[in-house]
C-alpha positions in Angstrom: 0.0 -0.1 -0.3 3.2 2.1 0.7 4.2 2.1 -3.1 0.7 2.8 -4.3 -0.1 5.5 -2.2 2.8 7.2 -3.1 2.1 7.1 -6.7 -1.5 8.2 -6.2 0.1 11.3 -4.4 2.3 12.1 -7.2 0.4 11.6 -10.1 -2.2 14.1 -8.0 0.4 16.7 -7.9 1.8 16.2 -11.5 -1.8 16.6 -12.7 -2.5 19.7 -10.5 0.2 22.2 -10.5 2.7 23.2 -13.3 6.2 23.9 -11.9 8.0 24.1 -15.4 5.9 25.7 -17.4 5.3 24.0 -20.9 2.5 23.3 -23.3 2.2 19.8 -24.0 2.3 18.6 -27.8 1.0 15.1 -27.3 -1.3 13.6 -25.0 -1.0 10.4 -23.1 -1.6 9.0 -19.8 -0.3 11.2 -17.4 0.7 15.0 -18.7 3.7 16.3 -17.1 3.4 19.6 -15.2 5.9 19.9 -12.2 7.8 17.7 -10.2 5.8 15.8 -7.7 7.3 14.7 -4.2 5.6 12.7 -1.8 6.7 12.8 1.9 9.9 10.5 2.2 10.3 9.9 -1.5 11.7 11.2 -4.3 10.9 13.6 -7.1 9.2 12.3 -10.4 7.7 13.7 -13.6 5.5 11.2 -15.8 4.5 12.4 -19.0 2.5 11.3 -22.1 4.8 13.0 -24.7 7.6 12.3 -26.9 9.9 15.1 -26.4 13.3 13.2 -27.0 11.8 12.3 -30.6 11.1 15.8 -31.1 14.2 17.4 -30.0 16.2 14.9 -32.2 14.1 16.6 -35.0 15.2 19.8 -34.1 12.1 21.1 -32.1 12.8 23.1 -28.9 11.3 20.2 -26.5 15.3 20.0 -25.3 14.4 23.1 -23.3 12.1 21.1 -21.6 13.7 18.1 -21.2 16.8 20.0 -19.6 14.7 21.9 -17.2 13.1 18.8 -16.0 16.3 16.6 -16.0 17.7 19.3 -14.0 15.4 19.7 -11.4 14.8 15.9 -10.9 18.6 15.4 -10.3 18.6 18.2 -7.6 15.7 17.0 -5.8 17.1 13.4 -5.8 17.8 12.3 -2.0 18.4 8.7 -2.7 21.2 7.4 0.0 24.4 6.1 -1.2 23.8 6.9 -4.8 26.5 6.7 -7.4 25.9 10.3 -8.6 24.9 9.0 -12.3 21.5 9.2 -14.4 20.8 5.7 -15.6 18.8 6.1 -19.0 16.7 2.8 -19.4 15.5 1.0 -22.6 17.3 3.1 -25.4 18.4 0.5 -28.1 20.1 2.6 -30.4 22.2 5.5 -29.4 22.4 6.8 -33.0 18.8 7.1 -33.2 17.5 9.1 -30.4 13.7 8.5 -29.4 13.7 6.3 -32.7 13.8 9.5 -34.6 17.2 10.5 -35.3 20.1 12.2 -33.6 23.0 10.5 -31.5 22.1 10.6 -27.7 25.5 11.5 -26.5 25.4 14.5 -28.4 22.1 15.8 -27.6 22.9 15.1 -24.0 26.1 17.2 -23.9 24.4 20.0 -26.2 21.1 20.2 -25.0 19.7 17.8 -22.3 22.3 18.4 -19.9 22.9 22.1 -20.5 21.1 23.3 -17.4 23.8 21.9 -15.3 26.9 23.7 -17.5 28.5 23.4 -20.7 30.0 20.1 -21.5 33.4 21.6 -21.0 32.6 23.1 -17.8 32.8 19.5 -16.4 29.5 20.1 -14.2 27.3 17.7 -16.3 26.6 14.5 -14.4 27.7 11.0 -15.8 24.9 9.1 -17.7 24.6 5.4 -17.8 22.9 3.8 -20.6 21.1 0.5 -19.6 19.8 -0.4 -23.3 19.7 -3.8 -24.2 16.7 -6.4 -22.3 19.6 -8.8 -20.7 21.1 -5.1 -19.1 18.1 -4.2 -17.8 17.4 -7.4 -16.2 20.4 -7.8 -14.9 20.1 -3.8 -13.8 17.0 -4.6 -11.9 18.2 -7.6 -10.6 21.4 -6.8 -9.1 22.9 -3.2 -10.3 19.9 -1.0 -8.8 20.6 -2.2 -5.3 24.3 -2.7 -5.6 25.2 0.8 -7.0 22.0 2.8 -7.4 21.9 5.9 -9.5 20.8 9.4 -8.7 18.0 9.2 -11.2 16.4 6.9 -13.6 15.1 8.2 -16.8 12.8 5.9 -19.0 12.6 8.3 -22.2 10.4 8.1 -25.1 11.5 5.5 -27.6 9.5 4.6 -30.8 11.8 1.7 -31.6 11.3 0.0 -28.1 10.0 -3.5 -28.3 6.9 -4.7 -26.2 9.5 -7.2 -24.6 11.6 -4.2 -23.1 8.3 -2.4 -21.8 7.3 -5.8 -19.9 10.8 -5.6 -18.1 9.6 -2.3 -16.9 6.2 -3.9 -15.7 7.6 -6.9 -14.0 10.0 -4.4 -12.3 7.2 -2.0 -11.4 7.2 -2.4 -7.6 11.3 -2.2 -8.1 11.0 1.3 -10.0 8.4 2.3 -6.9 11.1 1.6 -4.3 13.4 3.5 -5.7 11.5 6.6 -5.8 10.3 6.2 -2.5 13.7 5.6 -1.1 14.4 9.2 -2.4 15.7 8.5 -6.0 14.5 10.6 -8.9 12.6 9.4 -11.9 11.9 11.2 -15.2 9.4 8.7 -17.6 8.0 9.9 -20.9 5.8 8.4 -23.5 5.8 4.6 -23.1 3.3 1.7 -22.5 3.3 2.4 -18.6 2.3 -0.9 -17.8 4.4 -0.5 -14.8 2.3 2.1 -13.6 -0.6 -0.1 -14.4 0.9 -3.0 -12.3 1.0 -0.6 -9.4 -2.5 1.4 -9.9 -4.5 -1.4 -11.5 -7.7 1.1 -12.4 -5.1 3.4 -14.0 -5.9 3.8 -17.9 -3.4 4.4 -20.7 -4.8 6.5 -23.5 -2.5 6.2 -26.4 -3.2 9.1 -28.7 -3.7 12.7 -28.7 -2.6 15.7 -30.9 1.0 16.7 -31.8 0.5 20.3 -32.1 0.8 20.6 -35.5 -2.5 19.4 -36.7 -6.1 20.7 -34.9 -7.3 18.0 -32.4 -11.2 17.2 -33.1 -13.0 16.3 -29.7 
């Protein structure tokens, strides 16, 4: 009940407040609004958008990403963390979001610039946990043995259903990480891991991308 209660509180905060101003371009399960924090838990932002994909195509969603990453990272209070940002479920570093662009280039020149430039040495270390095998090992032993400061599950159009199932299987470990003070940023995915914690939650896969008129 503790894990589910935390997520309910956090989702309420995300839906109800706007800490980081941004106009969503897509609608999904949870629209981003601000960083949520429950008593004793870490910060988290869940959104239904695909900001990495849009940033990879040259749109300015990188500004939103940079602000969220900096805010979540700074507010994380995970005990004994290794200071890293663990980016999960990215199958191709040269196809960010499944849309193009190199992940490392986008990180150093866009996504981590709220910390400083790449030359400043102030940007945090990033660790990619990419393959299904790596993810299984990470959740089985790595997360407990050397916890990152922040988990990031970015939007990724080429992510397989099998990879999504790994997140669902390890839903309680994700919740435990946040409940322990770790930061979490997640964007467009199937959110099966949220439904595993909140069975009544409904994920609506669809919406408007801001370029076309939405019909109600």
